[in-house]
Structure formats: C-alpha cells, structure tokens
C-alpha positions as YAML, in Angstrom:
chain: A
units: angstrom
residues:
- id: 1
  name: UNK
  ca: [46.16, 181.89, 56.27]
- id: 2
  name: UNK
  ca: [45.50, 178.99, 58.68]
- id: 3
  name: UNK
  ca: [41.92, 178.62, 59.94]
- id: 4
  name: UNK
  ca: [40.42, 177.45, 63.20]
- id: 5
  name: UNK
  ca: [37.21, 175.52, 62.58]
- id: 6
  name: UNK
  ca: [34.71, 174.30, 65.15]
- id: 7
  name: UNK
  ca: [32.88, 171.00, 64.80]
- id: 8
  name: UNK
  ca: [29.17, 171.94, 65.03]
- id: 9
  name: UNK
  ca: [28.22, 168.75, 66.91]
- id: 10
  name: UNK
  ca: [30.92, 168.27, 69.55]
- id: 11
  name: UNK
  ca: [32.37, 171.79, 69.71]
- id: 12
  name: UNK
  ca: [35.84, 170.35, 69.01]
- id: 13
  name: UNK
  ca: [38.25, 172.76, 67.31]
- id: 14
  name: UNK
  ca: [40.62, 171.85, 64.48]
- id: 15
  name: UNK
  ca: [43.30, 173.82, 62.69]
- id: 16
  name: UNK
  ca: [43.18, 173.78, 58.90]
- id: 17
  name: UNK
  ca: [46.84, 174.54, 58.27]
- id: 18
  name: UNK
  ca: [46.77, 176.06, 54.80]
- id: 19
  name: UNK
  ca: [50.48, 176.94, 55.11]
- id: 20
  name: UNK
  ca: [51.12, 173.20, 55.19]
- id: 21
  name: UNK
  ca: [48.50, 172.44, 52.51]
- id: 22
  name: UNK
  ca: [49.11, 169.08, 50.91]
- id: 23
  name: UNK
  ca: [47.95, 167.40, 47.74]
- id: 24
  name: UNK
  ca: [47.37, 163.62, 47.79]
- id: 25
  name: UNK
  ca: [50.82, 162.93, 46.35]
- id: 26
  name: UNK
  ca: [52.51, 164.94, 49.14]
- id: 27
  name: UNK
  ca: [51.71, 162.49, 51.94]
- id: 28
  name: UNK
  ca: [54.33, 159.95, 53.01]
- id: 29
  name: UNK
  ca: [52.50, 156.68, 53.60]
- id: 30
  name: UNK
  ca: [52.75, 152.94, 53.23]
- id: 31
  name: UNK
  ca: [50.63, 151.58, 50.40]
- id: 32
  name: UNK
  ca: [48.43, 148.70, 51.59]
- id: 33
  name: UNK
  ca: [49.23, 145.64, 49.52]
- id: 34
  name: UNK
  ca: [47.93, 142.12, 50.04]
- id: 35
  name: UNK
  ca: [51.01, 139.91, 50.12]
- id: 36
  name: UNK
  ca: [49.17, 136.66, 50.79]
- id: 37
  name: UNK
  ca: [52.24, 134.93, 52.20]
- id: 38
  name: UNK
  ca: [52.23, 132.87, 55.36]
- id: 39
  name: UNK
  ca: [49.48, 131.24, 57.37]
- id: 40
  name: UNK
  ca: [46.13, 133.06, 57.78]
- id: 41
  name: UNK
  ca: [43.54, 131.82, 60.32]
- id: 42
  name: UNK
  ca: [40.77, 133.75, 58.54]
- id: 43
  name: UNK
  ca: [41.12, 131.88, 55.23]
- id: 44
  name: UNK
  ca: [38.73, 129.14, 54.24]
- id: 45
  name: UNK
  ca: [39.87, 125.64, 55.32]
- id: 46
  name: UNK
  ca: [41.43, 127.19, 58.46]
- id: 47
  name: UNK
  ca: [38.16, 127.49, 60.38]
- id: 48
  name: UNK
  ca: [39.50, 125.30, 63.20]
- id: 49
  name: UNK
  ca: [42.25, 127.85, 63.88]
- id: 50
  name: UNK
  ca: [39.81, 130.51, 65.12]
- id: 51
  name: UNK
  ca: [37.52, 130.32, 68.15]
- id: 52
  name: UNK
  ca: [34.19, 128.61, 67.28]
- id: 53
  name: UNK
  ca: [32.04, 130.79, 65.04]
- id: 54
  name: UNK
  ca: [29.21, 132.82, 66.55]
- id: 55
  name: UNK
  ca: [27.40, 133.29, 63.26]
- id: 56
  name: UNK
  ca: [28.03, 132.75, 59.56]
- id: 57
  name: UNK
  ca: [26.31, 133.19, 56.23]
- id: 58
  name: UNK
  ca: [27.04, 129.93, 54.48]
- id: 59
  name: UNK
  ca: [25.88, 127.54, 51.77]
- id: 60
  name: UNK
  ca: [23.01, 125.22, 52.62]
- id: 61
  name: UNK
  ca: [24.20, 121.88, 53.94]
- id: 62
  name: UNK
  ca: [27.58, 123.10, 55.19]
- id: 63
  name: UNK
  ca: [28.44, 122.65, 58.84]
- id: 64
  name: UNK
  ca: [29.51, 125.21, 61.41]
- id: 65
  name: UNK
  ca: [33.28, 125.90, 61.47]
- id: 66
  name: UNK
  ca: [33.80, 124.35, 58.03]
- id: 67
  name: UNK
  ca: [34.25, 125.84, 54.53]
- id: 68
  name: UNK
  ca: [31.20, 127.08, 52.63]
- id: 69
  name: UNK
  ca: [30.75, 130.50, 54.28]
- id: 70
  name: UNK
  ca: [30.94, 133.96, 52.72]
- id: 71
  name: UNK
  ca: [30.74, 136.05, 55.93]
- id: 72
  name: UNK
  ca: [31.85, 134.61, 59.26]
- id: 73
  name: UNK
  ca: [31.77, 136.05, 62.80]
- id: 74
  name: UNK
  ca: [34.04, 134.67, 65.52]
- id: 75
  name: UNK
  ca: [35.12, 135.81, 69.00]
- id: 76
  name: UNK
  ca: [38.37, 137.75, 69.03]
- id: 77
  name: UNK
  ca: [41.11, 135.35, 70.11]
- id: 78
  name: UNK
  ca: [42.61, 138.09, 72.28]
- id: 79
  name: UNK
  ca: [39.51, 139.99, 73.49]
- id: 80
  name: UNK
  ca: [39.66, 143.45, 75.02]
- id: 81
  name: UNK
  ca: [36.62, 142.46, 77.13]
- id: 82
  name: UNK
  ca: [35.04, 139.12, 78.05]
- id: 83
  name: UNK
  ca: [31.35, 138.26, 77.96]
- id: 84
  name: UNK
  ca: [31.55, 135.71, 80.79]
- id: 85
  name: UNK
  ca: [32.31, 138.26, 83.53]
- id: 86
  name: UNK
  ca: [29.84, 139.99, 85.86]
- id: 87
  name: UNK
  ca: [29.92, 143.79, 86.21]
- id: 88
  name: UNK
  ca: [30.89, 143.83, 89.90]
- id: 89
  name: UNK
  ca: [31.01, 147.63, 90.15]
- id: 90
  name: UNK
  ca: [33.31, 148.84, 92.91]
- id: 91
  name: UNK
  ca: [34.59, 152.04, 94.42]
- id: 92
  name: UNK
  ca: [38.15, 152.49, 95.64]
- id: 93
  name: UNK
  ca: [38.01, 155.85, 97.36]
- id: 94
  name: UNK
  ca: [37.19, 158.34, 94.63]
- id: 95
  name: UNK
  ca: [38.05, 155.79, 91.89]
- id: 96
  name: UNK
  ca: [35.44, 153.64, 90.12]
- id: 97
  name: UNK
  ca: [36.07, 150.29, 88.53]
- id: 98
  name: UNK
  ca: [34.23, 147.19, 87.30]
- id: 99
  name: UNK
  ca: [35.05, 143.85, 85.74]
- id: 100
  name: UNK
  ca: [36.03, 143.82, 82.05]
- id: 101
  name: UNK
  ca: [32.59, 142.79, 80.80]
- id: 102
  name: UNK
  ca: [31.80, 142.98, 77.11]
- id: 103
  name: UNK
  ca: [31.87, 141.18, 73.80]
- id: 104
  name: UNK
  ca: [34.70, 141.40, 71.28]
- id: 105
  name: UNK
  ca: [34.00, 139.82, 67.89]
- id: 106
  name: UNK
  ca: [35.66, 139.68, 64.49]
- id: 107
  name: UNK
  ca: [33.62, 139.87, 61.27]
- id: 108
  name: UNK
  ca: [35.57, 138.09, 58.50]
- id: 109
  name: UNK
  ca: [34.23, 139.84, 55.41]
- id: 110
  name: UNK
  ca: [35.13, 137.28, 52.74]
- id: 111
  name: UNK
  ca: [36.88, 133.90, 52.47]
- id: 112
  name: UNK
  ca: [39.10, 135.37, 49.71]
- id: 113
  name: UNK
  ca: [42.38, 136.49, 51.26]
- id: 114
  name: UNK
  ca: [43.37, 138.55, 48.23]
- id: 115
  name: UNK
  ca: [40.39, 140.92, 48.24]
- id: 116
  name: UNK
  ca: [40.00, 144.14, 50.19]
- id: 117
  name: UNK
  ca: [36.61, 145.53, 51.18]
- id: 118
  name: UNK
  ca: [36.87, 148.00, 48.28]
- id: 119
  name: UNK
  ca: [37.27, 145.09, 45.86]
- id: 120
  name: UNK
  ca: [34.19, 143.19, 47.00]
- id: 121
  name: UNK
  ca: [30.97, 143.22, 45.01]
- id: 122
  name: UNK
  ca: [28.36, 145.61, 46.54]
- id: 123
  name: UNK
  ca: [26.16, 142.62, 47.40]
- id: 124
  name: UNK
  ca: [29.05, 141.10, 49.39]
- id: 125
  name: UNK
  ca: [29.56, 144.38, 51.26]
- id: 126
  name: UNK
  ca: [25.83, 144.50, 51.97]
- id: 127
  name: UNK
  ca: [26.07, 141.04, 53.57]
- id: 128
  name: UNK
  ca: [28.81, 142.38, 55.85]
- id: 129
  name: UNK
  ca: [26.42, 145.16, 56.90]
- id: 130
  name: UNK
  ca: [23.67, 142.60, 57.59]
- id: 131
  name: UNK
  ca: [26.13, 140.66, 59.77]
- id: 132
  name: UNK
  ca: [26.77, 143.86, 61.78]
- id: 133
  name: UNK
  ca: [23.01, 144.30, 62.20]
- id: 134
  name: UNK
  ca: [22.38, 140.70, 63.21]
- id: 135
  name: UNK
  ca: [25.08, 140.84, 65.86]
- id: 136
  name: UNK
  ca: [23.80, 144.16, 67.24]
- id: 137
  name: UNK
  ca: [20.25, 142.80, 67.52]
- id: 138
  name: UNK
  ca: [21.51, 139.71, 69.35]
- id: 139
  name: UNK
  ca: [23.81, 141.59, 71.74]
- id: 140
  name: UNK
  ca: [21.09, 144.15, 72.54]
- id: 141
  name: UNK
  ca: [19.33, 141.40, 74.46]
- id: 142
  name: UNK
  ca: [22.09, 141.49, 77.08]
- id: 143
  name: UNK
  ca: [21.08, 144.30, 79.44]
- id: 144
  name: UNK
  ca: [24.67, 144.68, 80.69]
- id: 145
  name: UNK
  ca: [25.62, 146.31, 77.38]
- id: 146
  name: UNK
  ca: [25.08, 150.04, 76.83]
- id: 147
  name: UNK
  ca: [26.93, 150.64, 73.57]
- id: 148
  name: UNK
  ca: [28.11, 148.60, 70.57]
- id: 149
  name: UNK
  ca: [31.04, 149.87, 68.54]
- id: 150
  name: UNK
  ca: [31.72, 148.62, 65.00]
- id: 151
  name: UNK
  ca: [35.05, 149.53, 63.46]
- id: 152
  name: UNK
  ca: [37.60, 148.48, 60.87]
- id: 153
  name: UNK
  ca: [41.40, 148.75, 60.82]
- id: 154
  name: UNK
  ca: [42.64, 148.43, 57.24]
- id: 155
  name: UNK
  ca: [46.37, 148.10, 56.85]
- id: 156
  name: UNK
  ca: [49.16, 147.74, 59.38]
- id: 157
  name: UNK
  ca: [49.46, 151.53, 59.81]
- id: 158
  name: UNK
  ca: [45.79, 151.60, 60.89]
- id: 159
  name: UNK
  ca: [46.28, 148.86, 63.49]
- id: 160
  name: UNK
  ca: [45.39, 145.71, 61.53]
- id: 161
  name: UNK
  ca: [47.37, 142.72, 62.79]
- id: 162
  name: UNK
  ca: [46.12, 140.45, 59.97]
- id: 163
  name: UNK
  ca: [45.85, 141.53, 56.32]
- id: 164
  name: UNK
  ca: [42.79, 139.34, 55.55]
- id: 165
  name: UNK
  ca: [39.96, 141.90, 55.37]
- id: 166
  name: UNK
  ca: [37.87, 141.99, 58.53]
- id: 167
  name: UNK
  ca: [35.99, 144.32, 60.87]
- id: 168
  name: UNK
  ca: [35.48, 144.22, 64.61]
- id: 169
  name: UNK
  ca: [32.61, 144.68, 67.04]
- id: 170
  name: UNK
  ca: [32.94, 145.51, 70.74]
- id: 171
  name: UNK
  ca: [29.96, 145.64, 73.11]
- id: 172
  name: UNK
  ca: [30.60, 147.87, 76.13]
- id: 173
  name: UNK
  ca: [28.96, 148.14, 79.57]
- id: 174
  name: UNK
  ca: [29.36, 151.94, 79.46]
- id: 175
  name: UNK
  ca: [28.76, 154.65, 76.86]
- id: 176
  name: UNK
  ca: [32.12, 156.07, 75.65]
- id: 177
  name: UNK
  ca: [32.90, 159.71, 76.46]
- id: 178
  name: UNK
  ca: [33.18, 160.62, 72.76]
- id: 179
  name: UNK
  ca: [29.70, 159.22, 72.14]
- id: 180
  name: UNK
  ca: [28.39, 161.22, 75.12]
- id: 181
  name: UNK
  ca: [29.87, 164.38, 73.56]
- id: 182
  name: UNK
  ca: [28.22, 163.74, 70.19]
- id: 183
  name: UNK
  ca: [24.89, 162.85, 71.75]
- id: 184
  name: UNK
  ca: [24.96, 165.90, 74.03]
- id: 185
  name: UNK
  ca: [25.86, 168.25, 71.18]
- id: 186
  name: UNK
  ca: [23.12, 166.83, 68.95]
- id: 187
  name: UNK
  ca: [20.56, 166.97, 71.79]
- id: 188
  name: UNK
  ca: [21.43, 170.59, 72.59]
- id: 189
  name: UNK
  ca: [20.98, 171.57, 68.92]
- id: 190
  name: UNK
  ca: [17.63, 169.77, 68.83]
- id: 191
  name: UNK
  ca: [16.42, 171.55, 71.99]
- id: 192
  name: UNK
  ca: [17.27, 174.90, 70.43]
- id: 193
  name: UNK
  ca: [16.03, 174.33, 66.85]
- id: 194
  name: UNK
  ca: [13.81, 171.23, 67.05]
- id: 195
  name: UNK
  ca: [15.77, 169.71, 64.17]
- id: 196
  name: UNK
  ca: [18.48, 167.05, 63.86]
- id: 197
  name: UNK
  ca: [21.86, 168.72, 63.34]
- id: 198
  name: UNK
  ca: [23.01, 165.95, 60.97]
- id: 199
  name: UNK
  ca: [19.90, 166.40, 58.84]
- id: 200
  name: UNK
  ca: [20.74, 170.12, 58.65]
- id: 201
  name: UNK
  ca: [24.37, 169.31, 57.75]
- id: 202
  name: UNK
  ca: [23.18, 167.06, 54.91]
- id: 203
  name: UNK
  ca: [20.84, 169.75, 53.59]
- id: 204
  name: UNK
  ca: [23.53, 172.45, 53.70]
- id: 205
  name: UNK
  ca: [26.25, 170.28, 52.16]
- id: 206
  name: UNK
  ca: [24.00, 169.11, 49.33]
- id: 207
  name: UNK
  ca: [22.98, 172.71, 48.67]
- id: 208
  name: UNK
  ca: [26.55, 174.07, 48.55]
- id: 209
  name: UNK
  ca: [28.19, 171.02, 46.99]
- id: 210
  name: UNK
  ca: [31.72, 172.08, 47.91]
- id: 211
  name: UNK
  ca: [32.34, 169.27, 50.42]
- id: 212
  name: UNK
  ca: [30.25, 166.62, 48.65]
- id: 213
  name: UNK
  ca: [32.14, 163.52, 47.52]
- id: 214
  name: UNK
  ca: [29.41, 161.13, 46.38]
- id: 215
  name: UNK
  ca: [25.70, 160.48, 46.78]
- id: 216
  name: UNK
  ca: [22.97, 158.00, 45.91]
- id: 217
  name: UNK
  ca: [19.29, 157.57, 46.68]
- id: 218
  name: UNK
  ca: [19.77, 156.88, 50.38]
- id: 219
  name: UNK
  ca: [23.20, 158.23, 51.45]
- id: 220
  name: UNK
  ca: [25.62, 161.11, 51.03]
- id: 221
  name: UNK
  ca: [29.40, 161.06, 51.43]
- id: 222
  name: UNK
  ca: [30.86, 164.36, 52.58]
- id: 223
  name: UNK
  ca: [34.09, 165.87, 53.86]
- id: 224
  name: UNK
  ca: [33.09, 167.31, 57.26]
- id: 225
  name: UNK
  ca: [33.48, 171.05, 57.79]
- id: 226
  name: UNK
  ca: [36.01, 170.59, 60.63]
- id: 227
  name: UNK
  ca: [37.84, 167.32, 59.83]
- id: 228
  name: UNK
  ca: [40.46, 166.05, 62.24]
- id: 229
  name: UNK
  ca: [42.34, 164.24, 59.49]
- id: 230
  name: UNK
  ca: [43.07, 164.88, 55.80]
- id: 231
  name: UNK
  ca: [40.53, 163.17, 53.52]
- id: 232
  name: UNK
  ca: [38.28, 162.29, 56.48]
- id: 233
  name: UNK
  ca: [34.89, 161.27, 55.06]
- id: 234
  name: UNK
  ca: [31.45, 160.86, 56.59]
- id: 235
  name: UNK
  ca: [28.77, 158.63, 55.04]
- id: 236
  name: UNK
  ca: [25.35, 159.69, 56.35]
- id: 237
  name: UNK
  ca: [21.80, 158.42, 55.65]
- id: 238
  name: UNK
  ca: [19.71, 161.05, 53.87]
- id: 239
  name: UNK
  ca: [16.61, 160.15, 55.92]
- id: 240
  name: UNK
  ca: [16.79, 160.58, 59.69]
- id: 241
  name: UNK
  ca: [17.73, 157.36, 61.49]
- id: 242
  name: UNK
  ca: [19.15, 157.31, 65.00]
- id: 243
  name: UNK
  ca: [20.60, 153.77, 65.07]
- id: 244
  name: UNK
  ca: [22.54, 151.59, 62.66]
- id: 245
  name: UNK
  ca: [20.04, 148.72, 62.85]
- id: 246
  name: UNK
  ca: [17.13, 150.83, 61.50]
- id: 247
  name: UNK
  ca: [17.74, 150.97, 57.69]
- id: 248
  name: UNK
  ca: [15.67, 148.90, 55.27]
- id: 249
  name: UNK
  ca: [17.09, 146.27, 52.91]
- id: 250
  name: UNK
  ca: [17.12, 148.81, 50.07]
- id: 251
  name: UNK
  ca: [18.99, 151.30, 52.27]
- id: 252
  name: UNK
  ca: [21.64, 148.75, 53.25]
- id: 253
  name: UNK
  ca: [22.10, 148.03, 49.55]
- id: 254
  name: UNK
  ca: [22.64, 151.74, 48.88]
- id: 255
  name: UNK
  ca: [25.00, 151.98, 51.86]
- id: 256
  name: UNK
  ca: [27.12, 149.16, 50.42]
- id: 257
  name: UNK
  ca: [27.28, 150.87, 47.04]
- id: 258
  name: UNK
  ca: [28.33, 154.26, 48.37]
- id: 259
  name: UNK
  ca: [30.95, 152.75, 50.70]
- id: 260
  name: UNK
  ca: [32.47, 150.84, 47.78]
- id: 261
  name: UNK
  ca: [32.39, 154.05, 45.73]
- id: 262
  name: UNK
  ca: [34.20, 156.05, 48.44]
- id: 263
  name: UNK
  ca: [36.80, 153.34, 49.14]
- id: 264
  name: UNK
  ca: [37.59, 153.06, 45.43]
- id: 265
  name: UNK
  ca: [38.03, 156.83, 45.22]
- id: 266
  name: UNK
  ca: [40.34, 156.80, 48.24]
- id: 267
  name: UNK
  ca: [42.33, 153.93, 46.74]
- id: 268
  name: UNK
  ca: [42.75, 155.82, 43.50]
- id: 269
  name: UNK
  ca: [43.50, 159.29, 44.87]
- id: 270
  name: UNK
  ca: [45.67, 158.18, 47.82]
- id: 271
  name: UNK
  ca: [47.13, 155.02, 46.26]
- id: 272
  name: UNK
  ca: [45.50, 152.42, 48.53]
- id: 273
  name: UNK
  ca: [45.99, 154.02, 51.96]
- id: 274
  name: UNK
  ca: [45.58, 152.42, 55.33]
- id: 275
  name: UNK
  ca: [42.38, 153.65, 56.99]
- id: 276
  name: UNK
  ca: [40.03, 153.22, 59.91]
- id: 277
  name: UNK
  ca: [36.29, 153.39, 59.79]
- id: 278
  name: UNK
  ca: [33.93, 153.67, 62.74]
- id: 279
  name: UNK
  ca: [30.14, 153.45, 62.80]
- id: 280
  name: UNK
  ca: [28.67, 156.07, 65.14]
- id: 281
  name: UNK
  ca: [25.25, 155.01, 66.44]
- id: 282
  name: UNK
  ca: [22.97, 155.78, 69.37]
- id: 283
  name: UNK
  ca: [23.56, 154.00, 72.70]
- id: 284
  name: UNK
  ca: [21.39, 150.93, 73.23]
- id: 285
  name: UNK
  ca: [19.14, 152.42, 75.98]
- id: 286
  name: UNK
  ca: [18.11, 155.29, 73.68]
- id: 287
  name: UNK
  ca: [18.47, 153.77, 70.22]
- id: 288
  name: UNK
  ca: [15.36, 155.54, 68.89]
- id: 289
  name: UNK
  ca: [15.42, 159.31, 69.17]
- id: 290
  name: UNK
  ca: [14.80, 162.44, 67.12]
- id: 291
  name: UNK
  ca: [18.10, 164.22, 67.62]
- id: 292
  name: UNK
  ca: [20.98, 161.83, 66.81]
- id: 293
  name: UNK
  ca: [21.77, 160.50, 63.33]
- id: 294
  name: UNK
  ca: [23.91, 157.38, 62.86]
- id: 295
  name: UNK
  ca: [26.74, 157.58, 60.33]
- id: 296
  name: UNK
  ca: [30.10, 156.12, 59.34]
- id: 297
  name: UNK
  ca: [33.37, 158.04, 59.64]
- id: 298
  name: UNK
  ca: [36.34, 156.99, 57.47]
- id: 299
  name: UNK
  ca: [39.82, 158.25, 58.38]
- id: 300
  name: UNK
  ca: [42.79, 157.53, 56.08]
- id: 301
  name: UNK
  ca: [46.10, 157.22, 57.94]
- id: 302
  name: UNK
  ca: [48.05, 160.07, 56.38]
- id: 303
  name: UNK
  ca: [49.27, 162.07, 59.39]
- id: 304
  name: UNK
  ca: [50.37, 161.29, 62.93]
- id: 305
  name: UNK
  ca: [48.81, 162.53, 66.17]
- id: 306
  name: UNK
  ca: [51.60, 164.21, 68.15]
- id: 307
  name: UNK
  ca: [52.25, 166.37, 71.20]
- id: 308
  name: UNK
  ca: [50.13, 169.36, 70.19]
- id: 309
  name: UNK
  ca: [47.06, 167.20, 69.60]
- id: 310
  name: UNK
  ca: [47.52, 165.27, 72.86]
- id: 311
  name: UNK
  ca: [48.13, 168.48, 74.81]
- id: 312
  name: UNK
  ca: [45.21, 170.52, 73.44]
- id: 313
  name: UNK
  ca: [42.62, 168.19, 71.94]
- id: 314
  name: UNK
  ca: [42.99, 170.23, 68.74]
- id: 315
  name: UNK
  ca: [43.90, 168.46, 65.50]
- id: 316
  name: UNK
  ca: [46.07, 169.94, 62.76]
- id: 317
  name: UNK
  ca: [44.84, 169.06, 59.28]
- id: 318
  name: UNK
  ca: [47.04, 170.12, 56.32]
- id: 319
  name: UNK
  ca: [44.35, 169.57, 53.67]
- id: 320
  name: UNK
  ca: [41.18, 171.73, 53.62]
- id: 321
  name: UNK
  ca: [38.06, 169.55, 53.31]
- id: 322
  name: UNK
  ca: [36.90, 171.49, 50.26]
- id: 323
  name: UNK
  ca: [40.11, 170.45, 48.51]
- id: 324
  name: UNK
  ca: [39.99, 166.80, 49.59]
- id: 325
  name: UNK
  ca: [36.33, 166.57, 48.53]
- id: 326
  name: UNK
  ca: [37.20, 167.93, 45.11]
- id: 327
  name: UNK
  ca: [40.01, 165.39, 44.64]
- id: 328
  name: UNK
  ca: [37.67, 162.51, 45.56]
- id: 329
  name: UNK
  ca: [34.72, 163.88, 43.60]
- id: 330
  name: UNK
  ca: [36.83, 164.14, 40.45]
- id: 331
  name: UNK
  ca: [38.39, 160.68, 40.80]
- id: 332
  name: UNK
  ca: [37.47, 158.37, 37.96]
- id: 333
  name: UNK
  ca: [35.90, 155.13, 39.15]
- id: 334
  name: UNK
  ca: [34.43, 152.39, 36.93]
- id: 335
  name: UNK
  ca: [31.06, 153.47, 35.54]
- id: 336
  name: UNK
  ca: [29.19, 150.51, 37.08]
- id: 337
  name: UNK
  ca: [30.38, 151.50, 40.54]
- id: 338
  name: UNK
  ca: [29.73, 155.22, 40.42]
- id: 339
  name: UNK
  ca: [27.17, 156.66, 42.83]
- id: 340
  name: UNK
  ca: [27.09, 160.18, 41.35]
...
C-alpha cells in the first residue's frame, strides 16, 4: 500500500508509492560520463578564459590566474546576482522589489578535467570544503548578505552546463523561503522539547539502523524518513553545529571521507547518476543557535517533478528510503574508502 509520510522538520508531505516501487536498475537515466572533448575554460592553462580568480589554493611561487592551483574560485561568468549593485528596496503598490544584489561564484574542484568529485582523494575533497568555508567567512563581512547557498550540479540532467567538476556559491540579500521553513520547524521543535530535532533524528536513525547508509567518527549518512526523491541522502554532523563554517579540521576531514564514500556508493548502485547536492546552513544573522543543525542533502536525478508535485507541493517517491538505504549500505566500495 502507498504511504503518506510527513517530514518532521518542515511538515512537508511525500507519497511513498510502493505500487510503483523501483529497484536501482528500474530507473531510466543518463549515465554521467566525462567525454573530455572540446574546449573547457576550467582546465589548467585556460585560466585567462574565466573571470579573474577570487581565491585559489596553489603552489608556492605561482601567480594568480596561472597554472599551479588545485582548487580555484572565480566569479560566475553569467551571474544570477551581482555584487556591485546596491539594494535599493522599493515598493510598487503591494509588490516589493530590490536590485539583484549578491555574489555568484564557481568553485573549480580540481584542475583534472577527467575526474569527478567521487574520484578525488579525500584530502582533495577536504580542500574543496575549506574553500567553501573561506568564501563564506569572507562574504559574511558584507552586511547586505543574509544567506549563502552552496550547491553542486553534477551532470547535464542535474543542470551542469560544463562537465569539469565544480560547485557554486550564491550569496543572497534575503533568506530563502525553504530555509525559513526549515528554521521555523526546527525552532518550534526546540521550543517544545528543548532539543535539536536533527540531533534527535541522528540518535533515532543510528538506533534503528534501517535508514543508515554510512557513518564515521564525525558524520552519519542517512536516507531521510520522508524523502522527496529516490535515493535522497542526508549527511549530518554527529555533534550539534548550526553553521557550515563551525567544524574543526578533523571534522572537515571526516566530512570529505563520508561524502566520497556516499558518492562512490551512488555511482556503483545507480551507475554514475546525475545529482545535485545542497548545503543547508543557518542564515548569517543567526549562524550560532541551539536549534538548527547544518547538513548536506544529495539528490540523484532519477525522477521528474511533474504536475502533481507543482500543484500540491507533495512529492511522489517510488523507492522507500529503507530500501534505498539498504542498497547503498550493501554496496561494495574499496576497503580504503569505506566509512562503515
């Protein structure tokens, strides 16, 4: 029988459509393959083809916008928002508007065009995470910004326009509605129980084990109870932290290892799917709090959002999370990369 499940944080309902239950091999999808043909502005020796770099981790003695880097951050050539604008808030009758103020940056994760994030060494992934942190700390100084979103589109089906592995960062002058919903749900739970709801989720999932996918000293990877998408995965710090920039060096190292672990499992079970990941973190004005818990959400592109979802806000998921977690948990990954 199909089930309706309610997300405990946002109150969003999803339908787990057991009548449509699908195994990994049942999904029709495009396998993400690195073709490596044609010109790529993100490759080493093409530094002059991007806007001037904002930041880079590079070899000593190498110059800005030249080879020698291993992580490089540049402005998006076609930004959704521009940092040079002023807010200029206006009202037009009952409508509100402001200038398109913000920052839109690209984090080029490696100079090697032929590697995906899952293929990088954990230390290289950790450096990508440090680049995220460095950019957040710098952009926090701009009081116009209220929220910083970090996300990745992997594969054309997930919205990537270039196959060279990269992530993006957008600083916004407002807090997105979805973030408001998560923050409000977490705050309401904390007012009632005086505990973080994500900490309670971690405790319950570790105790039951049925939606656990991987774990290490600092993080757990779980299939959420009410996933919008098949094989949706959350990576959550085991210790309460409200903002992405709070982990220690050791914790970022463990984060890199568990992300590599999960991506390798997804690649094996789903045959290298396109995916999106998003880092959910507290808004800048309240980055330290007791009730919200930063985390990463990974969503493989296996189904399409259609009329029912747009009309109701409900999502139909054909794979129960208990089943997807079991498939990923049982996937064989190289021993050196295992987190469980």
